C-alpha positions in Angstrom: -43.5 23.6 -40.8 -46.2 21.8 -38.9 -44.8 18.4 -40.0 -41.3 19.3 -38.7 -42.8 20.4 -35.3 -44.8 17.1 -35.1 -41.7 15.1 -36.0 -39.6 16.9 -33.3 -42.3 16.2 -30.7 -42.5 12.6 -31.7 -38.7 12.3 -31.2 -39.0 13.9 -27.8 -41.8 11.7 -26.7 -39.8 8.6 -27.9 -36.7 9.5 -26.0 -38.7 10.5 -22.9 -40.6 7.2 -23.1 -37.4 5.3 -23.4 -35.9 7.0 -20.3 -39.1 6.6 -18.2 -39.9 3.0 -19.0 -36.4 1.5 -19.1 -35.1 -0.4 -16.0 -31.4 -1.0 -15.1 -30.2 -3.9 -12.9 -27.0 -5.8 -12.2 -26.3 -9.5 -11.6 -23.2 -11.5 -10.5 -23.9 -15.1 -11.7 -22.6 -18.0 -9.7 -21.3 -19.8 -12.8 -18.0 -18.5 -14.2 -19.2 -18.7 -17.8 -23.0 -18.6 -17.8 -25.2 -18.7 -20.8 -27.2 -15.4 -20.2 -29.0 -15.6 -23.6 -30.4 -19.0 -22.8 -31.4 -18.0 -19.3 -33.3 -14.9 -20.4 -34.7 -16.0 -23.7 -38.0 -17.5 -22.4 -38.8 -14.8 -19.8 -41.6 -12.3 -20.1 -41.5 -10.6 -16.7 -40.2 -7.2 -15.8 -37.0 -6.7 -13.8 -38.7 -4.8 -11.0 -41.2 -7.6 -10.2 -39.1 -9.0 -7.3 -38.9 -12.8 -7.2 -40.7 -13.0 -10.5 -37.9 -11.1 -12.2 -36.1 -13.0 -15.0 -32.8 -12.4 -13.2 -34.1 -14.0 -10.0 -34.0 -17.4 -11.7 -30.3 -17.2 -12.4 -28.1 -18.5 -9.5 -26.1 -15.7 -8.1 -23.0 -15.3 -5.9 -23.6 -14.9 -2.2 -20.0 -13.9 -1.4 -17.0 -12.6 -3.4 -13.4 -12.2 -2.5 -10.9 -9.3 -2.4 -8.3 -9.4 -5.2 -10.8 -11.2 -7.5 -11.9 -10.2 -11.0 -15.7 -10.4 -10.9 -17.8 -10.5 -14.0 -20.8 -8.2 -13.5 -23.6 -8.2 -16.0 -25.5 -4.9 -16.5 -29.0 -5.6 -17.8 -31.3 -3.0 -19.3 -34.9 -3.7 -20.0 -36.8 -1.4 -22.3 -40.1 -1.5 -24.3 -39.9 -2.9 -27.8 -38.5 -0.5 -30.4 -37.5 -1.0 -33.9 -33.8 -1.7 -34.6 -33.0 1.7 -35.9 -34.5 3.6 -32.9 -32.9 1.1 -30.4 -29.4 1.6 -31.9 -29.8 5.4 -31.7 -30.9 5.2 -28.0 -28.1 2.8 -27.1 -25.6 5.2 -28.7 -26.8 7.9 -26.5 -26.6 5.9 -23.2 -23.9 6.6 -20.6 -23.7 3.6 -18.2 -21.4 3.7 -15.2 -20.7 0.9 -12.7 -19.4 1.4 -9.1 -18.5 -1.2 -6.5 -18.6 0.1 -2.9 -17.5 -1.7 0.2 -19.8 -1.0 3.2 -19.0 -2.0 6.8 -21.8 -3.4 9.0 -23.3 -1.0 11.5 -22.1 -1.8 15.1 -24.4 -1.8 18.1 -22.5 0.8 20.1 -21.1 2.8 17.1 -22.6 6.2 16.3 -22.7 7.7 12.9 -22.9 6.1 9.5 -20.9 2.9 8.7 -17.6 3.2 6.9 -17.7 2.8 3.2 -15.2 3.1 0.3 -15.4 2.8 -3.5 -13.0 0.1 -4.7 -14.0 0.0 -8.4 -15.4 2.5 -10.9 -15.8 1.9 -14.6 -18.0 2.8 -17.6 -19.2 0.9 -20.7 -17.5 2.0 -23.8 -19.2 2.7 -27.1 -17.2 -0.1 -28.7 -18.7 -2.8 -26.4 -21.3 -4.7 -28.3 -24.1 -5.8 -26.0 -26.2 -8.9 -26.0 -29.8 -8.2 -27.1 -32.6 -10.6 -26.1 -36.2 -10.0 -27.3 -39.0 -10.8 -24.9 -42.3 -11.6 -26.4 -45.6 -10.3 -24.9 -47.2 -12.2 -22.0 -50.2 -14.1 -23.5 -51.7 -14.8 -20.1 -52.1 -11.0 -19.4 -55.5 -9.6 -20.0 -54.0 -6.6 -21.7 -50.9 -8.0 -23.6 -48.3 -5.4 -24.6 -45.7 -5.3 -27.3 -43.0 -7.1 -25.3 -39.6 -5.9 -24.0 -36.0 -6.0 -25.1 -33.2 -7.0 -22.7 -29.8 -5.5 -23.4 -26.9 -7.1 -21.5 -23.4 -5.8 -21.1 -20.6 -7.7 -19.4 -18.0 -5.8 -17.2 -15.0 -7.2 -15.4 -14.4 -5.5 -12.1 -11.2 -6.1 -10.1 -12.0 -5.8 -6.4 -9.0 -4.1 -4.7 -8.6 -4.0 -0.9 -9.9 -0.9 0.7 -8.0 1.3 3.1 -10.7 1.4 5.7 -10.8 -1.0 8.6 -13.1 -3.8 7.8 -15.9 -4.9 10.1 -18.1 -7.6 8.6 -18.0 -5.9 5.2 -20.3 -6.3 2.2 -20.1 -5.0 -1.4 -22.8 -3.2 -3.4 -22.7 -3.0 -7.2 -24.6 0.0 -8.4 -25.1 0.8 -12.1 -26.3 4.2 -13.3 -27.4 5.1 -16.8 -28.5 8.4 -18.4 -29.6 9.4 -21.9 -27.7 12.1 -23.5 -29.2 14.7 -25.8 -29.0 13.9 -29.5 -27.2 17.2 -30.3 -24.3 16.2 -27.9 -23.9 12.8 -29.5 -23.9 14.4 -33.0 -21.2 16.9 -31.9 -18.9 14.2 -30.4 -19.3 12.1 -33.6 -18.2 15.0 -35.8 -15.3 15.8 -33.5 -13.8 12.4 -33.8 -14.1 12.0 -37.6 -11.5 13.0 -40.2 -11.9 16.1 -42.3 -14.5 15.6 -45.1 -13.0 15.0 -48.5 -13.3 17.4 -51.5 -13.7 20.3 -49.1 -11.6 23.5 -49.4 -9.0 23.7 -46.6 -9.2 26.4 -44.1 -6.7 29.0 -43.1 -3.2 27.8 -42.3 -2.6 28.6 -38.6 1.2 28.0 -38.9 1.7 30.2 -42.0 3.8 32.7 -40.0 6.5 30.0 -39.4 7.2 29.4 -43.1 10.2 31.8 -43.2 11.6 30.6 -39.9 15.3 29.6 -40.5 15.3 27.2 -37.6 12.9 24.9 -39.5 15.3 24.4 -42.4 13.0 25.2 -45.2 10.1 23.1 -43.9 6.7 24.9 -44.2 4.4 23.6 -41.5 0.7 23.6 -42.1 -2.3 23.2 -39.7 -5.7 23.8 -41.1 -8.1 25.8 -39.0 -10.8 23.1 -39.6 -8.8 20.7 -37.4 -9.0 23.0 -34.4 -12.3 23.3 -32.7 -13.3 25.2 -29.6 -14.0 23.0 -26.7 -16.9 24.4 -24.7 -17.6 23.1 -21.2 -20.8 21.2 -20.5 -23.3 23.7 -19.3 -25.9 23.2 -16.6 -28.6 23.1 -19.3 -26.9 20.2 -21.0 -26.7 18.3 -17.8 -30.3 18.9 -17.1 -31.1 17.4 -20.6 -29.4 14.1 -19.6 -32.3 11.9 -18.4 -31.4 9.2 -15.7 -32.9 5.8 -16.1 -34.6 3.8 -13.3 -32.0 1.8 -11.3 -32.8 -1.1 -9.1 -29.3 -2.5 -8.7 -28.7 -2.2 -5.0 -28.1 -5.8 -4.0 -25.6 -6.4 -1.1 -23.1 -9.2 -1.3 -20.6 -10.4 1.4 -17.0 -9.9 0.6 -14.0 -11.5 2.4 -10.3 -11.9 1.8 -9.5 -15.5 0.6 -5.7 -15.1 0.8 -3.5 -13.0 3.1 0.2 -12.6 2.2 3.1 -10.9 3.7 6.9 -10.9 3.1 9.6 -10.8 5.7 13.3 -10.3 5.4 16.4 -11.6 7.2 20.1 -11.4 6.7 22.3 -14.5 6.7 24.6 -14.9 9.8 27.6 -15.7 7.6 29.6 -13.0 5.9 29.1 -13.3 2.1 31.2 -11.6 -0.6 28.0 -10.0 -1.9 25.1 -8.6 0.2 22.1 -10.9 0.1 18.8 -11.1 1.9 16.5 -14.1 2.6 12.9 -13.2 1.7 10.2 -15.4 3.2 6.8 -15.1 1.6 4.0 -16.2 3.9 0.6 -17.1 2.3 -2.3 -17.7 4.7 -5.5 -19.2 3.4 -8.3 -17.6 5.5 -11.2 -19.6 6.9 -13.6 -17.3 5.0 -12.7 -19.1 1.7 -14.5 -22.2 2.9 -13.3 -24.1 -0.2 -10.2 -25.5 -1.8 -7.7 -22.9 -3.0 -5.2 -23.7 -5.8 -2.1 -21.5 -5.9 -1.1 -21.5 -9.5 1.9 -19.2 -9.6 4.1 -17.2 -7.2 6.7 -14.8 -8.7 9.3 -12.6 -7.2 11.1 -10.2 -9.5 13.5 -7.5 -8.7 14.8 -4.7 -11.0 18.6 -4.5 -10.7 19.0 -7.8 -9.0 18.2 -11.6 -9.1 15.9 -13.8 -7.1 16.9 -17.4 -6.4 14.1 -19.8 -5.7 14.8 -22.0 -2.6 11.6 -24.0 -2.9 12.8 -26.9 -5.1 11.6 -29.5 -2.7 8.7 -32.0 -2.9 5.4 -30.6 -1.9 6.0 -27.0 -3.0 5.6 -27.5 -6.7 3.0 -25.5 -8.6 0.0 -25.8 -8.8 -0.5 -26.3 -5.0 -3.8 -27.2 -3.5 -4.6 -25.7 -0.1 -7.4 -25.8 2.4 -8.7 -23.1 4.7 -6.3 -22.1 7.6 -3.3 -23.4 5.7 -0.1 -21.4 6.1 2.6 -21.8 3.4 6.0 -20.2 3.4 8.2 -19.7 0.3 11.9 -18.9 0.7 13.9 -16.8 -1.8 17.5 -15.5 -1.8 17.6 -12.0 -3.2 20.9 -10.7 -4.6 21.6 -7.2 -6.1 23.5 -6.8 -9.3 26.9 -5.3 -9.5 26.8 -1.6 -8.9 27.3 0.5 -11.9 29.0 3.9 -12.0 25.9 6.0 -12.3 23.9 4.3 -9.6 25.6 3.4 -6.3 22.5 2.9 -4.3 21.8 -0.5 -2.7 18.0 0.0 -2.6 16.1 -2.1 -5.0 12.4 -2.6 -5.9 10.9 -6.1 -5.4 7.8 -7.0 -7.3 5.6 -9.8 -5.9 2.7 -11.5 -7.7 0.4 -14.4 -6.6 -2.1 -16.1 -8.8 -4.7 -18.5 -7.4 -8.2 -19.8 -8.0 -11.0 -20.7 -5.5 -13.1 -23.8 -6.3 -16.5 -22.9 -4.9 -18.4 -25.3 -7.1 -17.8 -27.3 -10.2 -19.0 -24.3 -12.3 -17.7 -21.5 -10.2 -13.9 -21.0 -9.9 -13.0 -17.3 -9.2 -9.6 -16.1 -10.1 -7.6 -14.3 -7.5 -4.6 -12.1 -8.4 -2.4 -10.2 -5.9 0.4 -7.9 -7.0 2.4 -5.3 -5.0 5.9 -3.8 -4.9 8.2 -3.1 -2.0 11.7 -1.7 -1.5 14.7 -3.6 -0.2 17.8 -2.1 1.3 21.0 -4.1 0.9 23.1 -1.7 2.9 25.1 -3.6 5.5 23.9 -2.9 9.1 25.8 -0.1 10.8 25.3 -1.6 14.3 28.1 -4.1 15.1 25.8 -6.0 17.4 23.3 -6.9 14.7 21.9 -10.3 15.3 22.2 -12.5 18.4 25.8 -13.7 18.9 26.5 -17.4 18.9 28.4 -17.1 22.2 28.3 -14.4 24.9 32.0 -13.5 24.3 34.0 -14.1 21.2 37.8 -14.4 21.7 40.2 -15.4 18.9 42.8 -17.0 21.3 40.8 -18.3 24.2 42.6 -20.6 26.7 41.3 -24.1 26.8 41.1 -24.2 30.6 39.1 -20.9 30.8 35.4 -21.5 31.4 33.2 -19.0 29.7 29.5 -19.4 30.2 26.3 -17.5 30.5 27.5 -15.8 33.7 30.5 -14.2 31.9 28.6 -11.0 31.4 29.3 -10.2 35.0 33.0 -10.1 34.3 32.9 -8.2 31.0 35.2 -5.2 31.3 33.5 -1.9 31.1 34.8 1.5 30.0 35.1 2.6 33.6 37.1 -0.4 34.7 39.5 -0.1 31.8 40.0 3.6 32.5 41.0 2.7 36.1 43.5 0.0 35.0 44.9 1.8 31.9 44.1 5.5 32.1 46.1 6.5 29.0 44.7 3.7 26.8 41.7 3.9 24.5 39.0 1.1 25.0 38.6 -1.5 22.2 35.8 -1.0 19.7 34.1 -4.2 20.6 33.8 -3.1 24.2 32.3 0.3 23.4 29.8 -1.1 20.9 28.8 -4.3 22.7 25.2 -4.3 24.1 24.3 -6.8 26.7 21.0 -8.6 25.9 18.9 -9.7 28.8 16.7 -12.6 27.8 14.5 -12.0 30.9 13.1 -8.8 29.5 9.4 -9.4 28.5 8.4 -9.0 24.9 6.8 -5.7 24.3 4.9 -7.0 21.2 6.0 -4.3 18.8 8.8 -4.4 16.2 10.3 -1.2 15.0 12.6 -0.9 12.0 14.5 2.4 11.5 15.7 3.4 8.1 17.7 6.5 7.4 18.4 8.4 4.1 20.3 6.4 1.4 24.0 6.9 1.1 23.5 8.8 -2.2 21.8 11.5 -0.2 24.4 13.3 2.0 23.3 14.8 5.2 24.3 18.5 5.8 24.5 20.5 9.0 21.5 22.7 9.4 19.4 20.9 6.8 16.5 18.7 8.1 16.3 15.0 7.3 14.0 12.2 8.1 14.1 8.7 9.5 11.5 6.1 8.4 10.1 4.0 11.2 8.3 0.8 10.2 6.2 -0.5 13.1 4.5 -3.9 13.3 2.1 -4.9 16.0 2.9 -8.5 16.8 0.6 -8.7 19.9 -2.9 -10.1 19.9 -4.7 -6.8 20.8 -4.9 -3.3 19.2 -2.2 -0.9 20.3 -2.0 2.9 20.5 1.6 3.9 20.5 3.7 7.0 20.8 7.3 7.6 19.7 9.3 10.0 21.8 12.9 10.9 21.0 14.7 11.5 24.4 17.4 14.2 24.5 20.9 13.1 24.9 22.0 13.0 28.6 25.6 13.7 29.8 27.4 10.5 30.5 29.0 10.6 34.0 31.7 7.9 33.9 33.5 6.8 37.0 36.8 8.6 37.5 40.0 7.5 39.2 40.6 9.0 42.7 44.0 10.6 42.4 46.1 11.7 45.3 46.4 15.4 46.2 49.1 17.5 44.6 51.6 17.7 47.6 52.4 16.0 50.8 49.8 13.3 50.8 52.0 10.3 50.2 54.9 11.5 52.5 54.7 9.4 55.7 56.8 12.0 57.6 54.3 14.8 57.9 55.5 18.1 59.3 53.2 19.0 62.2 53.7 22.7 61.6 52.2 22.4 58.0 48.5 22.1 57.8 46.5 20.4 55.0 45.4 22.4 52.0 42.0 23.9 52.3 41.2 23.4 48.6 43.2 20.9 46.6 44.2 21.9 43.1 43.2 18.5 41.6 39.7 18.9 43.0 39.3 22.4 41.6 40.5 21.2 38.2 38.1 18.2 38.2 35.2 20.5 39.2 35.9 22.9 36.4 36.2 20.2 33.9 33.0 18.5 34.9 31.1 21.8 34.8 31.6 22.2 31.1 28.3 21.9 29.2 28.3 19.7 26.1 26.8 21.3 23.0 23.7 19.8 21.4 24.6 17.6 18.4 21.2 16.9 16.9 17.6 18.2 17.5 14.4 16.2 16.9 11.7 18.2 15.1 9.0 15.5 15.8 8.2 16.1 19.5 5.8 13.2 19.8 4.4 10.9 17.1 1.3 8.9 17.8 0.3 5.7 16.0 -2.9 3.8 16.2 -5.1 2.2 16.9 -3.0 -0.5 15.2 -4.7 -3.8 14.7 -3.0 -7.1 15.5 -0.4 -8.1 12.8 -0.9 -4.7 11.2 1.9 -2.4 10.2 2.4 1.4 9.9 5.1 3.7 8.8 5.9 7.1 10.3 8.7 9.6 9.8 10.8 11.3 12.4 12.4 14.6 11.4 15.8 15.7 12.7 18.3 18.5 12.1 22.0 18.2 12.9 23.8 21.2 14.4 27.4 20.0 13.9 29.5 18.1 11.3 30.8 14.6 12.0 29.4 11.5 13.4 26.3 12.2 15.6 23.9 9.8 17.2 20.5 9.6 18.8 20.7 8.1 22.3 17.2 6.7 22.9 13.8 6.4 21.1 11.1 5.5 23.6 8.0 3.6 22.5 5.1 4.2 24.8 1.9 2.2 25.0 -0.8 4.9 25.6 -3.3 2.4 27.0 -1.1 0.8 29.7 1.6 3.5 29.9 4.3 0.7 29.4 7.3 1.8 27.5 10.5 0.4 26.0 13.7 2.2 25.1 15.4 1.5 21.8 19.1 2.2 21.9 20.2 0.2 18.8 19.9 3.1 16.4 21.8 3.9 13.3 24.7 6.3 13.4 24.5 9.6 11.5 27.3 11.0 9.4 26.9 14.7 8.7 28.9 16.2 5.9 30.0 19.8 5.6 28.2 22.1 3.2 
């Protein structure tokens, strides 16, 4: 009995000594494929000795890039144990690695700096570590038994955070704790198969043997295969001993490549809808090295992508320098519509693979992948795109001079009503919008997208518009979107003569003029009619910002239609909250409301 108690105390002291004397650290070597075993084989110092640490002699990265896969080495230094005890302790270790982006603290900014975790991973039990034995220091007056270095390699992909970056840096933090031996033994038994030559337990599915729906099949599930999963109690958590961690080194992080995709429609009318996609790749000055673009792929499900870059100078791989801007053009075509799916919305996948040549031994790999949606629906607005000429006439006389000043003589709805009161105006006249090139650029681009054609709009049922906003100015913007209510259009009317006696030159002096003319009364009654509201905006005021230069944002505007048919929004006003400048957007999609 005493021997068993002494043996248990020895095990407790051994695990406690392992947890108290072990040190955990991380390193990001400068070389892409370093020989860690050779670099650590001749060292005898401890990891927490600062500049004398064996890891300090290995050249490390001073800056990393977003969208890069970084090899992080987690190093554990522990006192010398025999092989059996070391394997038992390593099997009980739980090691986690986190990469956190931290912004620099501004001078006039109160509160803690912004931070976000962009990577979190753990070391699996199947990962075999590298073990390096450190001999005792012979120069020490009291030489010890030496140390053991255990090295794990983890690949961390550094995604781009959502927070606004301000001189950011990244911190790799590794944490390790030692689990109790009982918990490890329980998990090992739970993952194993049932022991052989052991009587089977009760059949939990025996009551389904006579079920006619199974067709004579007798299911069987042994009770030994089902175990009760108990949650981890606070006592078990307390038994997990954390190891000393000194991995808090800060490394600068920058974007090496910025990419964006833009779309435009061809001016010519094609038999099939197509979109020209331009992919802009910008090499940032933070790279400070040569960047090699190895591969650029655009793939679309339910369509085809035609590469328009078959010209000299755009072949892969392509070597670029900082501040280079490369544009790739693609023609995107949707496949023929099938019977089940009539939507013209497709998903476009974009991937870019590149490498940065920092040194001859360091070449980080950069990989960018994202997806976006494309709508091939033809534009509803007839005035989409700038016309080639101010006025388009199929049979224009040769002697008629039509120039830039022809807008002054364009017939309007009011003038046509005066000339031909019983005729309807032409569609081109009612839908033509005169563009004034002297209007200053507001610096903001708005794209309005309505529900797809496969989703019908019903009266009394709310629906949404998606507004994609891009800040093309050189300063941050705070914007507000306001949907103005529809105003009654007061068109010019023809002055008609009174009902009687006005055009007769021979006026009877005994007959006086009418006090109230019947035409005037009729016109007043007709103009006093109040138009019913067609559509109501549920988003009273939507605010965006602050929006950085060249940044984009997407908001939704909610509406509800009150009648069936073709309804429209008259104006959406974009207001700059800083300068109170505004611009009214009138080229908006029409809305077709179906009956329920």
